[in-house]
C-alpha positions in Angstrom: 21.8 13.6 8.8 23.9 16.7 9.4 27.6 17.0 10.1 27.0 16.5 13.8 24.2 13.8 13.5 20.5 13.8 12.9 18.3 16.9 13.1 14.5 17.4 13.2 13.1 17.5 9.7 9.4 16.9 10.2 7.2 16.3 13.3 3.6 15.0 13.1 1.5 15.2 16.2 -1.2 14.7 17.0 -2.8 12.5 14.4 -6.5 11.3 14.5 -7.9 8.6 12.3 -11.4 7.2 12.1 -12.8 4.5 9.9 -16.3 3.3 9.2 -15.9 -0.3 8.1 -17.9 -1.1 5.0 -21.5 -1.9 5.9 -25.0 -2.0 4.3 -27.7 0.1 5.9 -31.1 -1.5 5.9 -32.6 1.4 3.9 -30.0 1.4 1.1 -29.3 -1.2 -1.7 -25.6 -0.5 -1.5 -22.7 -0.8 0.9 -21.2 2.4 2.5 -17.6 3.1 3.6 -15.9 6.1 5.1 -12.5 6.9 6.5 -10.8 10.2 7.6 -7.7 11.5 9.3 -6.6 14.8 10.8 -3.0 15.5 11.4 -0.8 18.4 12.7 2.7 18.7 11.3 5.7 20.8 12.1 8.0 21.5 9.1 11.4 22.4 10.7 13.8 22.9 7.7 11.7 25.8 6.3 11.3 27.9 9.3 9.4 25.9 11.8 5.9 26.5 10.3 2.9 24.3 11.2 -0.1 23.0 9.3 -3.3 21.1 9.9 -4.3 18.7 7.1 -7.1 16.2 6.6 -8.1 13.7 4.0 -11.6 12.1 4.0 -12.9 9.3 1.7 -16.5 8.4 1.3 -17.8 5.7 -1.1 -20.7 3.4 -2.0 -20.3 0.0 -3.6 -22.2 -3.1 -4.5 -21.3 -6.5 -5.9 -23.6 -7.7 -8.7 -23.9 -11.3 -9.9 -24.1 -10.9 -13.6 -23.8 -14.6 -14.4 -23.1 -17.7 -12.4 -19.3 -17.2 -12.5 -19.2 -13.5 -13.4 -19.5 -10.6 -10.9 -19.5 -6.8 -11.5 -18.4 -4.5 -8.6 -19.0 -0.8 -9.2 -17.8 1.8 -6.7 -18.5 5.6 -6.5 -16.7 7.9 -4.1 -15.2 11.2 -3.3 -12.0 12.2 -1.6 -11.8 15.6 0.1 -8.4 17.1 0.9 -8.1 20.0 3.3 -5.2 22.1 4.6 -5.5 25.1 6.9 -2.8 26.8 4.8 -1.9 26.3 1.2 1.8 26.9 1.7 4.5 28.2 4.1 3.8 31.8 3.1 0.0 31.6 2.8 -2.5 31.1 5.6 -5.4 30.7 3.3 -7.2 27.3 3.6 -7.0 24.9 0.7 -9.8 22.5 -0.4 -9.4 20.0 -3.3 -12.2 17.5 -4.1 -11.5 14.3 -6.0 -14.5 12.4 -7.2 -13.7 8.9 -8.5 -15.3 5.6 -9.7 -14.1 2.1 -10.1 -15.7 -0.9 -12.0 -14.4 -4.4 -11.6 -15.4 -7.4 -13.8 -14.4 -10.7 -12.4 -14.8 -14.0 -14.3 -14.2 -17.2 -12.3 -13.0 -20.1 -14.4 -12.7 -22.7 -11.6 -13.0 -22.6 -7.8 -9.3 -21.6 -7.6 -8.7 -19.4 -10.7 -10.1 -16.1 -12.0 -9.4 -13.1 -14.1 -10.4 -9.5 -13.2 -10.5 -6.4 -15.2 -10.8 -3.0 -13.4 -11.2 0.5 -14.7 -10.4 3.4 -12.3 -10.9 7.1 -13.0 -10.4 10.0 -10.6 -11.0 13.7 -11.3 -9.5 16.7 -9.5 -11.3 19.9 -8.7 -9.9 23.5 -8.9 -8.6 24.9 -5.6 -11.4 25.7 -3.2 -14.1 24.8 -5.8 -16.2 21.8 -6.8 -15.6 22.4 -10.5 -13.3 20.0 -12.3 -10.0 21.6 -13.3 -10.7 20.8 -17.0 -8.4 23.6 -18.2 -5.3 21.8 -16.8 -2.8 19.9 -19.0 -4.3 16.6 -17.9 -7.9 17.9 -18.2 -8.3 17.6 -14.3 -7.9 13.8 -14.5 -5.6 12.4 -11.8 -6.1 8.7 -12.8 -7.6 6.9 -15.7 -6.4 3.3 -15.9 -7.4 -0.1 -17.0 -5.9 -3.0 -15.0 -6.1 -6.8 -15.5 -5.2 -9.5 -13.0 -5.1 -13.2 -13.5 -5.0 -15.2 -10.3 -4.8 -19.0 -9.6 -4.4 -20.7 -6.2 -4.6 -24.5 -6.5 -3.6 -25.0 -2.9 -3.5 -23.2 0.5 -0.6 -20.8 0.7 0.2 -21.3 -3.0 -0.8 -19.0 -5.8 0.3 -17.4 -9.1 -0.8 -13.8 -10.0 0.0 -11.9 -13.2 -1.1 -8.3 -13.6 -0.6 -5.3 -15.9 -2.0 -1.8 -16.3 -2.9 0.4 -19.3 -2.9 4.2 -19.0 -5.9 5.9 -20.6 -5.0 9.5 -19.5 -4.7 12.2 -22.2 -2.7 15.4 -22.1 -2.8 18.8 -23.9 0.9 19.0 -24.4 1.8 15.4 -24.8 0.6 12.4 -26.7 1.9 8.8 -26.7 3.8 8.2 -29.9 2.9 4.5 -29.7 -0.2 3.0 -28.1 2.1 0.3 -26.5 3.7 3.0 -24.4 0.5 3.4 -22.5 1.5 0.1 -20.8 3.3 2.3 -18.3 2.8 -0.2 -15.5 5.1 -3.1 -15.7 3.9 -6.6 -16.2 4.1 -8.2 -12.7 4.4 -11.9 -12.1 4.1 -13.2 -8.5 4.5 -16.7 -7.3 4.1 -18.0 -3.7 4.5 -21.6 -2.7 4.9 -23.6 0.5 7.6 -26.3 0.0 7.0 -27.6 3.5 4.6 -27.0 6.4 7.0 -24.6 8.0 8.4 -22.8 5.0 7.2 -20.3 2.4 8.8 -18.9 -0.7 7.7 -15.8 -2.5 9.0 -14.2 -5.7 8.0 -11.3 -7.8 9.3 -10.1 -11.2 8.4 -6.9 -13.0 9.0 -6.3 -16.7 8.2 -3.1 -18.7 6.5 -4.0 -22.0 7.4 -0.8 -24.0 10.3 -0.4 -24.2 11.0 -4.0 -23.2 13.2 -4.1 -20.1 13.3 -5.7 -16.7 12.3 -3.4 -13.8 12.7 -5.3 -10.6 13.1 -8.8 -9.1 12.4 -10.0 -5.6 12.6 -13.3 -3.9 11.9 -14.1 -0.2 12.1 -17.3 1.9 10.5 -17.7 5.3 10.9 -20.4 7.9 8.7 -20.9 10.9 10.0 -23.6 13.2 7.1 -22.9 15.6 4.1 -20.6 16.1 6.2 -18.1 18.1 9.4 -18.0 16.0 10.0 -17.1 12.4 13.0 -16.3 10.2 13.3 -14.8 6.7 15.8 -13.8 4.1 15.4 -12.3 0.7 17.1 -10.6 -2.3 15.8 -7.5 -4.2 17.0 -5.9 -7.5 15.8 -2.7 -9.2 16.8 -1.1 -12.5 17.5 2.2 -10.8 20.7 0.7 -9.3 21.6 -2.0 -11.7 25.0 -2.6 -10.2 23.5 -3.3 -6.7 21.3 -5.8 -5.0 19.6 -5.6 -1.6 19.7 -8.4 0.9 16.9 -8.6 3.5 17.1 -10.5 6.8 14.4 -10.7 9.5 13.5 -12.7 12.5 10.6 -12.5 15.1 9.8 -14.3 18.3 8.1 -13.9 21.7 10.5 -12.7 24.4 7.8 -13.3 27.0 4.1 -14.2 26.9 3.3 -10.6 26.4 6.2 -9.1 24.5 6.9 -9.8 20.8 10.0 -8.7 18.9 10.4 -8.1 15.2 13.8 -7.3 13.6 14.3 -6.4 9.9 17.6 -5.4 8.2 18.2 -4.5 4.5 21.8 -4.4 3.3 22.9 -3.0 0.0 25.5 -5.1 -1.8 27.8 -3.9 -4.6 30.7 -6.2 -5.2 32.5 -6.4 -1.9 30.9 -3.2 -0.5 28.2 -3.8 2.1 26.1 -0.9 3.4 23.2 -1.3 6.0 20.5 1.0 4.5 17.5 0.1 6.6 17.4 -1.2 10.2 14.1 -1.7 12.0 13.1 -3.0 15.4 9.4 -3.4 16.4 8.4 -4.4 20.0 4.8 -5.4 20.6 3.3 -5.3 24.1 0.2 -7.2 25.1 -1.4 -5.1 27.8 -4.4 -7.4 28.5 -7.3 -5.3 27.1 -4.9 -2.9 25.4 -2.0 -3.4 23.1 1.0 -1.2 22.2 3.6 -1.2 19.5 7.0 0.6 19.5 8.9 0.9 16.2 12.5 2.3 15.8 13.8 2.6 12.3 17.1 4.0 11.1 18.2 4.5 7.5 21.1 6.4 5.9 18.9 9.4 5.6 16.7 9.5 8.6 15.5 8.0 11.9 11.9 7.2 12.7 10.2 6.4 16.0 6.5 5.3 16.2 4.5 4.4 19.3 0.9 3.2 18.9 -1.5 2.1 21.7 -5.1 1.0 21.4 -7.8 -1.4 22.5 -7.1 -5.0 21.6 -9.2 -6.3 18.8 -11.0 -9.5 19.4 -10.4 -12.4 17.0 -13.8 -12.2 15.5 -13.5 -8.4 15.0 -10.0 -8.8 13.5 -11.4 -11.4 11.1 -14.0 -8.9 9.9 -11.5 -6.0 9.8 -9.0 -7.8 7.7 -9.8 -10.1 4.8 -7.3 -12.9 5.2 -7.6 -14.1 1.7 -7.1 -10.7 0.2 -4.2 -10.0 2.6 -2.4 -13.1 1.3 -3.3 -12.3 -2.3 -2.4 -8.6 -2.4 0.0 -8.1 0.5 2.0 -11.3 0.8 5.0 -9.5 2.3 2.9 -8.7 5.4 2.3 -12.3 6.2 4.9 -12.5 9.0 4.5 -9.0 10.4 2.1 -8.6 13.3 
């Protein structure tokens, strides 16, 4: 915000997105997936210059049953980034190619518990070339990481997940003095339980292994007295601001049969000082065969307004589009957002 209020910082319009959901062609032994988007942006602070940009991701994958309770899931893909200009002062187009691979090995212990090890590696090409930027400080490797996840879910809406990551990247100008420092992703422990049929409790704690120190802590509680009404409250702490905590409050309900309202607020608390740092209202409209969503968000630094309209997805299509179990496992905080 400026001295007289808010000013235009960045404007993105239009934006086109297209996704090919993962499918298996009859003539191929693998599954294929693809997504792309094209956007036009106006960068106001630096002289009102515009840019078209696109990112496309194509991949193939296949799940292999190695043993009765062991599966191996390899994935190969390529991400293509394009801009019609490389910077404000250059109108030369820019291409960067990022080939990648991922291999996941999952061992199932029981019907409700498993452990998974995943290796991800992603390379980066030179500008406007398909050759890897091997002369760079990181040898042209954007990502080289091993991650492990232990997951147990003894009951519906109840689970424990523990995960950590190990960095395998090398650099020309830097080396890790201690191999333990490669654990640069904190050890994360997540727990979700349902004390009652209408209540849910979720907590997450992150701890850095080397050097040993707490990173963040989060706990959320939700109450749903009916299918159309829900309330939530939570507390969040991060090491960046050790003297502060953030308090989250939310509620959602149907105003009418076709209008749904979501409200989220985050307040920063430091002693007796209270500061509303995030305020968001989302209104969903059921337009019969269409649906629309209006989101208004205000923080201390900026204001955002989003309006989306599209064809309504049928229940069967939505079930295919979103893996409910993975949504609950990997994105628990989205459980009460439409």
